[in-house]
N, C-alpha and C positions, 0 to 999 in steps of 0.2 A: 667204323662206321658210323655218323653225327646221325647224329637225328631233334631234328627239328617238328615243335608239334606250337600248331595256331589251334586258340579254344578261344569262348566266349566269354565267358566267365571269371575273374580276376579270384576268387574262389576257389574254383576248376582248377588255372592251370596252377592256384599254388600246392595243389593239392600232385598233381602229376610231377608236378618239379621236385617233391618230397621226394612222393612215393622213386621219382630216381628212373621216369621211363622214360630222360628224357636230355640231350643236351644243355635245350636255352624251350622253356614254355610262354611267351607270348600274350599276354589277355588280348582282345576287343574288343569295348565295350556299349559302343559311339549307339542309344541309343534310335533306332529308323521305326519305330511304331506310336515315338510322335513326334505335336511338329514341325515346324519344316524341313524339308529336307534339305542335303547338302546341294548348292549348284553342279552342277556339274565343274566350275573346278575347283571346288573346292571336291568334289572327290576323286579327281584330277590327282591334285597337291596332297589330298589322303593316304595316297601309297608311294608317291613321290620320297623320292632319297630327299630329309626334310633341312630347308632352306630361314624362311621363313613364317613355315607357319603358327599362326599362333597352338597356344598349351591346349588340345582337349581335341583340337584338331590334326593330329599326327598318325602315327595307327601305331607306333613306337609308345606312348602318354598312355596310356593305363596299364603298364605293367615296369614294375616297378627298381628303377631308379638304379638302385642298387645294382639286379639283377645285369636285366643291360649294360651296368658300369664292368661286370664281374666279366661278360659275354667280347666284350669287346664289341658291339653290334650300334649303340649311340649315335643315329641318325638316320641309317639304313634306309633304298624305298625297298621298299615289301617286294619286289621282285629279284632286286639285286639277295637283299634277302637269302633264301629263297633257292636261287642257285649254290651259295655255299652249302650249300645240307644236300649229302647221303640223300635221306630219307626226310618225305614232310609231312606231315599227318594235320589233315584236321577235324578239329576234338570240339560236335556241336550236340549241346542238348536241343531236347525238345522245342523252348517257349518259341512262338514270332521267329520275335527280335532274333535271335542267333540262326533260326534258316534265313532268313533276311539276307544278315551277316554274309552264313553261305552265298548265297544267291549276287552279293554285291563282291562279294571274292576272288568265287571265278568265274562273273562280268571281263572282274573288271586279267587278268590270267586270261580270259580269249581276248582281252581286246587289248596284251600287251602281245599277242602270239607265244610266251610263258614257258622254255623248253620243256621247266621246271616241272608244270604240269602229270609229263610222265610218269616223275617218278614221286610224283603225293596221290595219298591213303586220302579217302575221307570213313572217318570214324560219325555211325549215330548215336547218341546215350539212352535212353527209353529214359530214365527220367540224373536231372537237377543234381550233381555229384555235391556245388558247394565243398565244403573245404577237410572235409572227411578222408585221407586216402583206403578205409581199410570199407569202403561203399562203392573206392575205385577198383580195389583191386576185384571185386570181385564181379567184375561187369562187364571187361572186357570185352566189350561191343565186338561187332566184327566191322575187318577191312575192306573197303570197298575203292578200289584202283581207279581213278579218277579218266575217264578221257571224254577226246571227246565231244560223245552225247550230250555228254554231261556238263561240259558249258553250254553247247548251245543249248538246254531248259535253263541252266539256270539266264546263263542271260536273256530269253526267251522274262523266260518271272520278272524282273526283276527290275525291266520294263514295262513293263501291267500298270509294276505298285506303283512304281515314278507314271506314272500317265496324270493326265489335269481332271480324268474321271474310271473306279472302280469299273467297267466295262471287260478290257485286257484283261484283268483280275482273275471276276465274276469267269471269264473262257475260261479257266484251267485245272477251273472241276469238269470241265465238256472235253478234255485231253487228262493222257499214258503218264500221270506227276510221279511212277513209279521208283524212277533215274532216283528218288530222292526222295529217300524214304518217309521222311517226313513232311515232306511239304504240303500232303494235301488239306492233310486235315488242322495244319497254319493257316493257309485258304481261311477254309473255314468260321477261323476261328476269327481273325482278321475279319474277312466279309459280317458276322455276327454285334462285329463295337462300333459297325454304320447302322445311325439312328434305326430303328424295329417298325415295321408301316403306322400299324397299332399308337405306340406309347412311346414316341422318338425318343429311345432312349437304344443307348446300344444292350450289349451279353451282358459285360461291366455291372455298366450303368443298377440294370435290370434286379440282380444279382444282389445288389447293397438293401433295395430299397425289399429284397421279401428278406432278406437276415434285420431289417429294423424293424416291419411288420410287427414282430410282437412286443415290440416296445420297452425300451425301458431299455437302451442299446446306446456302449459308448466304440467309439468314432472306430479304434484299434478290434474290436468285435465281428465287423464287417468288410477290413482287411487280411487279399487275400498270401496267405505264407503256408510253410508246412503243421496237414494237421489242422488250418485252419476250414472253416465252414465255408471260406471264396475256395474258392476250388481255380476260379479267372482263372488264367498267368497268362493274358495280352501287357498289361499295362504292368508301373513294377509301385515299388507304393509309390512317391515321389508323385506320380503320376494318381492314379489311386486319391490318395488326398486329392492333386485338383479335382476328377471330379463327384465330391464327395461334395465339392464347395459349390460346386456348381445343381448339383443337388439340393442343397439348403445354404447357398448362399445367390440367392440369383428375384428379380421380382417377383416371383409364385414359388413359394420352395413345393419340394419332398417331401424334405424329411425336416424337419422340425428338431430345436433344440441341439444347436453345435455351440459351442458357446464363445469359438475362438479361431481367431482367421484373420488371411487366408494361410494355405495351407503351405510357405512356403520355411526355406534354410533362415529365417529370423526368426517367422513362430520359431520350430524348432531349441534355437539361439536362444530362448529366449525363458525365462524354468521354471518363471508364473503363468507365460501360453504358454505350456506347453502342455503345461500341468492341465491350467483347468481345460486348456480343449480335450486333453482324455478323460477328465471328468464326466466332459459329457452326457448327461442320457441322451436321445436321441431314439424316433417321434416318430410316426408322416403321419405329415400334415392331411385332409381331408382327397386335397389336386392329385398328392401322394397314392392315395389309398381308390385313386380311382385310374390311375395312370396302369396300377398296378394291377389291376383286374378286369383293364380292355378296356375301359371306356373315357379314356384324357389320354390328349396325343398332350402330353409334356411341350410340343415347342411349337402350342398353339399359344403358348403362357406363357415361349420365354425364350430368348433363340442362345444362338450355335453356332460361333466363331469360330474351329478349331479346323485343324488336316489330317486327316487318315490317307497315310502315301500321300499321292503331288494331287490328291484331292482336297478343293482348301470346300470345308461345307457350312454351308451359311442357312440359315430359313429360303435365299432367293433362288439357294441351290444344295437342293436337301434329297442325299442317295437315301434314297431305304435300304432293308435289306431283308425280306419273306424270309419266314427263318421255315416257313414249315414248306414251301415249293424250291429253297432253297435258288428261285434269284432277284437279281437287284431288282429295282422299280426307280424311274430314269421324277428326276425334277416334273412340278406341270409345268 
């Protein structure tokens, strides 16, 4: 009886493989909460057998090459791979990006009418396991057998996220999402990252300002992470660094004291620049204090040019989220 596990985190994949729970564990770590989503052609090519797809645009690219070679699955297509195993399990963390990957996977299975879905199950993890096999053994997440209803709900949600406005995604909150237990929470967490109706900032940006508020704060004190005070989990390390740049390196900053940037790999590779960044002492500007108090709108002074799913957010096309009423506010 051969067993394939697909997960959305390479550290978790390593822990599962080390625990001997499957013949092969594949991680898919494509970031879907940040930046422009793949085109239709790229989406189709991602799960197809490898031909000319660039690196990071094929579903096997996030799994160590030695694991791929040992299992003799190089360049396989996703559906082709599922068919080769007796059982298939999708292990998903609670983070919104992991839930989006699940939607994409299930929508792809539905579009390909994959017979392998009938032998596939889903396991939803309550917390991220990381590289700890002991934590994995304690979780033993329940098994949910996938059915047509799961595929239909996933397809609807995936199309909503890719739509040119967030309206269809917001409408999911009026739908029974219990078939995918982590979806409602993820849907709300993503909507909260739209600019707020008063401040013009998303939830992660607002949390950064709250943590900078006392003053004399180092940059990494405001980053999310294990046992960190920033509990937001939508964006990863580089994405949060870019958000902090947007608050501090703009025409009218909300944060002062950031001594280095932008937050790029080039900066990280420069020992002097990285050290200077880490030792910065952050505090709120006058605008930052006013925005945090709800008295000013950051977007009246600074531009936005960012993607939220299929929605292109600009000052002229600024969808907002009213957290109190859990409702969207369309651009003027």
